[in-house]
C-alpha positions as CSV (number, residue, x, y, z in Angstrom):
1,M,95.4,115.8,90.6
2,I,98.6,114.7,92.4
3,S,100.7,111.6,92.8
4,F,100.7,109.7,96.1
5,S,102.9,111.1,98.9
6,K,103.3,110.6,102.6
7,D,102.1,114.2,103.2
8,Q,98.9,113.5,101.3
9,F,98.4,110.3,103.3
10,N,98.8,112.1,106.6
11,Q,96.3,114.8,105.6
12,L,93.7,112.2,104.6
13,Q,93.9,110.2,107.8
14,K,93.3,113.2,110.0
15,I,89.9,114.1,108.5
16,R,86.8,113.2,110.5
17,Q,83.6,114.4,108.9
18,F,80.4,112.7,107.6
19,P,80.2,112.0,104.8
20,C,83.7,111.1,103.7
21,I,83.4,109.2,100.4
22,S,86.4,107.2,99.1
23,F,86.4,106.0,95.4
24,Y,88.9,103.6,94.1
25,L,88.8,103.0,90.4
26,P,91.2,100.9,88.2
27,I,92.0,102.6,84.9
28,Q,92.4,101.3,81.3
29,R,94.7,103.6,79.4
30,E,94.6,102.0,76.0
31,G,92.1,101.0,73.4
32,L,88.3,101.2,73.7
33,E,88.5,100.3,77.4
34,I,89.8,103.8,78.1
35,R,86.1,105.0,77.8
36,Q,85.1,102.8,80.6
37,G,86.6,105.0,83.3
38,P,84.0,107.8,83.2
39,I,81.2,105.3,82.7
40,R,82.2,103.3,85.8
41,L,82.6,106.4,87.9
42,K,79.1,107.6,86.9
43,K,77.7,104.3,88.1
44,M,79.7,104.5,91.4
45,V,78.4,108.1,91.9
46,K,74.8,107.1,91.2
47,A,75.0,104.2,93.8
48,T,76.6,106.5,96.4
49,E,73.9,109.2,95.8
50,D,71.2,106.6,96.3
51,A,72.8,105.4,99.6
52,L,73.0,108.9,100.9
53,H,69.4,109.6,100.0
54,E,68.4,106.5,102.1
55,K,70.4,107.9,105.0
56,G,68.4,111.2,104.9
57,L,70.6,113.6,103.0
58,R,68.6,116.0,100.9
59,T,68.9,116.3,97.1
60,P,70.4,119.8,97.1
61,Q,73.1,118.8,99.6
62,I,73.9,115.7,97.5
63,E,74.1,117.6,94.2
64,K,76.4,120.2,95.7
65,L,78.6,117.5,97.2
66,F,79.0,115.6,93.9
67,K,79.4,118.7,91.7
68,P,83.2,118.5,91.4
69,V,83.1,114.7,90.7
70,R,80.5,115.2,87.9
71,E,82.7,117.7,86.3
72,L,85.2,114.9,85.6
73,F,82.7,112.8,83.6
74,D,83.3,114.6,80.3
75,D,86.8,115.8,80.9
76,A,88.7,114.0,78.1
77,L,92.1,115.4,79.1
78,F,91.6,114.2,82.7
79,W,91.0,110.7,81.6
80,S,93.8,110.6,79.1
81,Y,96.4,111.5,81.7
82,Q,96.0,108.7,84.2
83,D,98.1,105.9,85.8
84,E,97.1,102.4,86.7
85,S,94.3,103.5,89.2
86,L,92.5,106.5,90.5
87,A,91.6,107.4,94.0
88,L,89.0,110.2,94.8
89,F,88.4,111.4,98.3
90,L,85.3,113.6,98.6
91,N,83.7,115.5,101.5
92,E,81.8,118.8,101.8
93,A,85.1,120.7,102.0
94,D,87.1,119.3,99.1
95,L,87.8,116.7,96.4
96,K,91.2,115.2,96.5
97,I,92.3,113.2,93.4
98,I,95.4,110.9,93.5
99,R,96.9,108.9,90.7
100,L,98.0,105.5,91.8
101,P,100.7,103.5,90.0
102,V,99.3,100.1,90.9
103,A,96.0,98.4,90.2
104,V,93.4,98.5,93.0
105,D,90.0,96.9,93.3
106,E,87.0,99.0,92.4
107,S,85.3,100.2,95.6
108,V,83.3,103.0,97.2
109,T,83.2,103.6,101.0
110,I,81.0,106.1,102.8
111,A,82.0,106.8,106.4
112,D,83.0,109.6,108.8
113,R,86.6,109.2,107.6
114,F,88.4,108.2,104.4
115,M,89.3,104.6,103.5
116,I,93.0,104.8,103.2
117,R,94.2,101.2,103.5
118,P,94.6,100.7,99.7
119,L,97.2,103.4,100.0
120,L,99.2,101.6,102.7
121,F,100.8,99.4,100.0
122,L,102.4,102.5,98.6
123,L,103.7,104.0,101.9
124,G,106.9,102.0,101.6
125,R,107.4,103.4,98.1
126,A,106.7,107.0,99.0
127,G,110.3,108.2,99.4
128,Y,112.6,109.3,96.6
129,Y,115.8,108.2,95.1
130,N,118.3,109.8,92.7
131,M,119.0,108.5,89.3
132,L,122.1,109.3,87.4
133,W,121.9,109.2,83.6
134,L,125.4,108.2,82.8
135,S,126.8,108.4,79.3
136,L,129.8,109.7,77.4
137,S,127.9,113.0,76.8
138,D,125.3,115.0,78.7
139,P,125.2,113.3,82.1
140,R,122.0,114.2,84.0
141,L,120.7,113.7,87.5
142,F,117.0,113.1,88.3
143,R,115.1,112.9,91.6
144,C,112.6,110.0,91.3
145,T,109.7,108.6,93.1
146,F,107.8,105.4,92.4
147,Q,105.9,107.2,89.7
148,D,107.5,110.6,88.9
149,M,110.9,112.0,88.0
150,D,112.2,115.6,87.9
151,E,115.6,116.7,86.7
152,I,118.1,118.3,89.1
153,K,120.3,120.8,87.4
154,L,123.9,120.6,88.5
155,A,126.5,123.2,88.0
156,G,130.0,122.0,87.2
157,L,129.2,118.7,85.5
158,P,131.5,118.0,82.6
159,E,129.5,118.2,79.3
160,S,131.0,115.1,77.8
161,L,134.0,112.8,77.6
162,K,135.1,114.9,74.6
163,S,135.2,118.1,76.6
164,V,137.4,116.3,79.3
165,V,139.7,114.9,76.6
166,E,140.0,118.3,75.0
167,T,140.9,119.9,78.3
168,Y,143.4,117.2,78.9
169,S,145.0,117.8,75.5
170,V,145.4,121.5,76.1
171,Q,147.0,120.8,79.5
172,K,149.3,118.2,77.9
173,T,150.3,120.7,75.2
174,L,151.1,123.3,77.8
175,Q,153.1,120.8,79.8
176,H,155.1,119.8,76.7
177,H,156.0,123.4,76.0
178,S,157.0,123.9,79.7
179,G,159.1,120.8,79.5
180,S,157.5,119.1,82.6
181,A,154.3,117.5,83.8
182,P,152.7,118.0,87.2
183,A,152.9,115.1,89.6
184,G,150.0,112.7,89.3
185,S,149.2,113.6,85.7
186,S,148.7,110.8,83.2
187,V,151.3,110.3,80.5
188,Y,150.5,107.4,78.1
189,G,153.5,105.6,76.7
190,S,153.6,104.0,73.3
191,S,153.2,100.5,74.7
192,E,149.9,101.3,76.3
193,S,146.9,100.0,74.3
194,V,144.3,102.3,72.8
195,R,141.7,100.5,74.9
196,D,143.5,101.3,78.1
197,M,144.0,104.9,77.0
198,E,140.2,105.2,76.3
199,K,139.3,103.6,79.6
200,G,141.6,106.0,81.5
201,R,140.0,109.0,79.9
202,I,136.5,107.6,80.7
203,E,137.6,107.1,84.3
204,E,138.8,110.7,84.6
205,Y,135.5,111.9,83.1
206,F,133.5,109.8,85.6
207,R,135.7,111.0,88.4
208,Q,134.8,114.6,87.6
209,I,131.1,113.7,87.5
210,D,131.4,111.8,90.9
211,N,133.1,114.8,92.5
212,V,130.2,117.1,91.6
213,L,127.6,114.5,92.7
214,R,129.3,114.0,96.1
215,K,129.2,117.7,96.8
216,K,125.6,118.0,95.8
217,L,124.4,114.8,97.7
218,T,126.5,115.1,100.8
219,D,123.5,115.5,103.1
220,D,121.0,113.6,101.0
221,P,120.1,110.2,102.5
222,A,118.4,108.9,99.3
223,P,119.9,106.0,97.4
224,V,121.5,106.6,94.0
225,V,120.7,104.5,90.9
226,L,122.8,104.4,87.7
227,A,121.1,104.3,84.3
228,C,123.7,103.5,81.6
229,V,124.8,101.0,79.0
230,D,126.2,97.9,80.7
231,Y,130.0,98.4,80.0
232,L,130.0,101.8,81.7
233,D,128.6,100.5,85.0
234,P,131.8,98.8,86.3
235,I,134.0,101.7,85.1
236,Y,132.0,104.2,87.1
237,R,131.9,102.0,90.2
238,G,135.6,101.7,90.0
239,V,136.1,105.4,90.6
240,S,132.9,106.4,92.5
241,R,133.0,107.4,96.2
242,L,129.2,107.9,96.5
243,P,128.2,106.2,99.8
244,R,124.6,105.4,98.8
245,L,125.2,104.0,95.3
246,M,122.9,101.0,94.8
247,A,124.1,97.7,93.4
248,G,122.8,97.0,89.9
249,H,121.8,99.6,87.3
250,V,119.1,100.4,84.8
251,S,120.4,98.9,81.6
252,G,120.4,100.9,78.4
253,A,121.0,104.4,77.1
254,A,118.7,106.4,79.5
255,D,117.8,109.0,76.9
256,T,116.3,106.3,74.6
257,L,114.3,104.5,77.3
258,K,110.6,105.2,77.9
259,R,109.8,107.1,81.1
260,E,107.8,104.1,82.4
261,V,110.7,101.8,81.8
262,L,113.1,104.1,83.6
263,L,110.8,104.4,86.6
264,R,109.9,100.7,86.9
265,S,113.5,99.6,86.5
266,G,114.9,102.3,88.7
267,W,112.5,101.4,91.5
268,E,113.6,97.7,91.3
269,V,117.2,98.8,91.8
270,A,116.4,101.2,94.6
271,R,113.9,99.0,96.3
272,P,116.2,97.2,98.8
273,A,116.9,100.6,100.4
274,F,113.1,101.2,100.9
275,D,112.5,97.7,102.1
276,E,115.0,97.8,104.9
277,N,112.5,98.7,107.6
278,K,110.1,96.0,106.4
279,T,112.9,93.4,106.4
280,V,113.9,94.2,109.9
281,A,110.3,94.2,111.1
282,L,109.7,90.8,109.5
283,A,112.8,89.3,111.1
284,T,111.6,90.6,114.5
285,C,108.2,89.1,114.0
286,Q,109.7,85.7,113.1
287,S,111.8,85.7,116.3
288,L,108.7,86.5,118.4
289,L,106.3,84.0,116.9
290,G,104.6,81.9,119.6
291,T,105.1,84.5,122.2
292,P,102.4,86.8,123.7
293,R,103.9,89.8,121.8
294,V,102.5,88.6,118.5
295,I,98.7,88.6,117.9
296,E,96.7,87.7,114.8
297,D,93.0,88.0,115.7
298,I,91.4,91.3,114.6
299,R,89.3,91.2,117.8
300,L,92.7,91.5,119.7
301,I,94.5,93.7,117.1
302,L,92.0,96.6,117.0
303,P,91.7,97.2,120.7
304,A,95.5,96.9,121.0
305,A,95.9,99.5,118.2
306,Q,93.4,101.8,120.0
307,H,95.4,101.5,123.2
308,R,98.7,102.4,121.6
309,Q,100.1,98.9,122.2
310,I,101.1,98.0,118.6
311,D,104.6,98.6,117.4
312,T,104.2,96.9,114.0
313,L,101.2,95.8,112.1
314,F,101.3,93.5,109.0
315,I,98.1,93.2,106.9
316,R,97.8,90.9,103.9
317,R,97.0,92.8,100.8
318,G,93.3,92.4,100.0
319,A,92.3,91.2,103.5
320,Q,89.0,92.5,104.8
321,A,87.0,92.3,108.0
322,F,83.9,94.4,108.4
323,G,82.1,95.3,111.6
324,K,81.3,98.0,114.1
325,S,83.6,99.2,116.9
326,D,83.1,101.7,119.7
327,L,86.3,103.4,120.7
328,A,84.8,104.6,124.0
329,T,83.7,101.1,125.2
330,G,86.1,98.9,123.2
331,R,83.1,96.9,121.9
332,L,83.7,95.2,118.6
333,I,81.0,93.4,116.5
334,L,82.1,91.5,113.4
335,A,79.9,91.4,110.4
336,E,78.5,88.0,109.4
337,E,79.2,88.6,105.7
338,D,82.0,90.1,103.6
339,H,79.6,92.7,102.1
340,P,79.1,95.4,104.7
341,E,76.0,97.2,105.6
342,F,75.9,100.9,105.7
343,G,77.8,102.1,108.8
344,E,80.0,99.0,109.1
345,E,83.7,99.7,108.9
346,E,86.6,97.9,107.4
347,L,88.4,96.9,110.6
348,Y,91.9,96.3,109.3
349,D,91.7,99.9,107.9
350,Q,90.8,101.2,111.3
351,A,93.5,99.2,113.0
352,A,96.1,100.6,110.5
353,M,94.9,104.2,111.1
354,Q,95.1,103.8,114.9
355,T,98.5,102.2,114.7
356,L,99.9,105.0,112.5
357,Q,98.4,107.7,114.7
358,H,100.1,106.3,117.8
359,G,103.5,106.0,116.2
360,G,103.5,102.4,115.0
361,Q,104.4,101.2,111.6
362,V,102.1,99.4,109.1
363,F,103.1,97.1,106.2
364,T,100.7,95.8,103.6
365,L,102.2,92.5,102.3
366,E,101.5,90.0,99.6
367,A,100.2,86.6,100.9
368,G,103.6,85.0,100.4
369,E,105.4,87.7,102.5
370,M,103.3,87.2,105.6
371,P,105.2,85.5,108.4
372,E,102.3,83.0,108.7
373,Q,99.2,82.3,106.7
374,S,97.0,84.9,108.4
375,E,95.1,88.0,107.4
376,A,97.0,90.2,109.8
377,M,99.7,90.0,112.5
378,A,100.8,92.6,115.1
379,I,103.9,93.0,117.2
380,L,103.0,94.5,120.6
381,R,105.3,97.0,122.3
382,Y,105.0,94.9,125.4
383,E,103.2,91.8,126.7
């Protein structure tokens, strides 16, 4: 079982084989509701098996296909280590299981490819950022995604403010015995307040941390997020030369905060860096509204996606349009109802897949983020 990544997404969208079965399952992680996960999955599997029987698959083939899924039913450890939702992608070759950090609607799709549109919402969150746990002792650096964090061990980081002060004291003693102090060294006069002395020592400690980080992250394009108690934030910013240090910080002593709090708060600080492409694309769409380069009808969007004409596709989260399309002829038949018959596809999902495969970008937006009140909008590469 893995967390969501762009590589996993790219692998899934390339698969073409019948049957490709996509399960999306919201998870309750606390209380009695935690038992509902395997119960609901059993019901989903039973309904899917019945549908495959109706389509002519034989019982031995179906039993073999679902064997890895059935092994999950009674796996207590598996169900106790989950996130907000679960996605299972099953075909005759493999079962891929992905933990999702956001709630999704329960659904099962049987087709010749996997249903990946619920994952599009996470594509913009699939990069990583660096989080610096900043305190007066034991500074640490973590590489974080939207749902995971791993520590990066750094050689040369000062152990603590105390260690820096002790080093400074030794140097000062040596300078006293030699009768001189090197240019640029700090000598505190009797008129200087204790508070200013302490701030100066913290600044020197942070300066040493910053020097190590800049060497480590020179070629790293990821944003950097601070996690620290509030009063340390402006002191660090006053000495830092990190080019990708984000505004704002995760408030509190990092080693006392829960992992979920660190990840949620860290993402909110880092988010503007990840939203930059979306912000630019939305501004472009607004400037082109009312021109032939912006289209909204799925009957226009899907053929345009198939013919490599879409630069950017926006889809409202939760929007659905079912039907049948023929890539060879371009024929598109919309379903009359929201509940598809077997063999009917979710057309926005197909448009997203085609757009991505042809080098376009796709954004899943909340209703309030859409440039206009529509299910989808596409910016064409040309009129």
